[in-house]
N, C-alpha and C positions, 0 to 999 in steps of 0.2 A: 673063538667066538662061539657063544652058546645061543640056542634058539630061544628068544624071549618074546612073549606076546604081551604087548603093551595094552593097557586099558584106555590110555589117554595120551595125547601128543601136545607138547609145547614147542612151537616153532619160534626160536629166538634168533634166527639168522638175520644178519645185518645189524644187530644191536650190540652195543658195547657196554662194558662195566659202568655202572652197576645194574643196568636194565635186565639182563638175563636172570640174575639171581632175584631181583625184585619180582619179576614175573613168576619165577619158580615158587617163591614164597607164597604168592597169591594163589597159584594153581594147586599146590598141595593142600591148601585149606578147603578146596572144592571136592577133593577126592576122599574116598574112604580108606581107612587103614587096610593095608594089604594090596591095594591097587598098584599097578605098575605104570609109571609115567615115563615116556621117552621124551627127552629134551634134545632138540637139534639146535646147534649154535655155531657161529663162525668166529667168535671172539676167543682168542687163545687164553685169555685170563680165566675162562670157565674151567680150564684144566686144573686150576688151583682152587677156584671159588666154589664150584659145585661139590667136590668131595668134602671140603670143609663145611659147607652148608649141611650136607647129609650127616656128617659126624656130629656136628653141634646140635642139630635138631632131631636126631634119632631116626633118620631115614636110612635105608640100606641101598648103597650104590652097587647094583648088580653087575653092571658092565659099563666100561668107558671105552669108546672107540674113536680114534682119530684117523680119518681118511681124507687125503688131500687137504682141503681147507675147511673141512667140516668136522665137528665134534658131536658125537652122540652119546647120551647118557641114559641108562635104564635105571630107574630109581623105584624101589618099593617103598611106598608111603608108610611111615611108622604111626604109632599112636599119637594123637594130638593132645 
């Protein structure tokens, strides 16, 4: 695990597919390119969906952490 300082937080705990990715899509629109967003989720489908979201839309997935029932993602926002 690397030490990453996030600029913004998206708490998607308790939400299920497709809500976490829908909220993520809206949140990255609010942020500037280069900002780091931490997403916290509890839906296991985010392990598949968030990396694909980042690849498809040009965002950088810096780190993906699974601890107990919680998933954390650190995403550097790409150019919009």
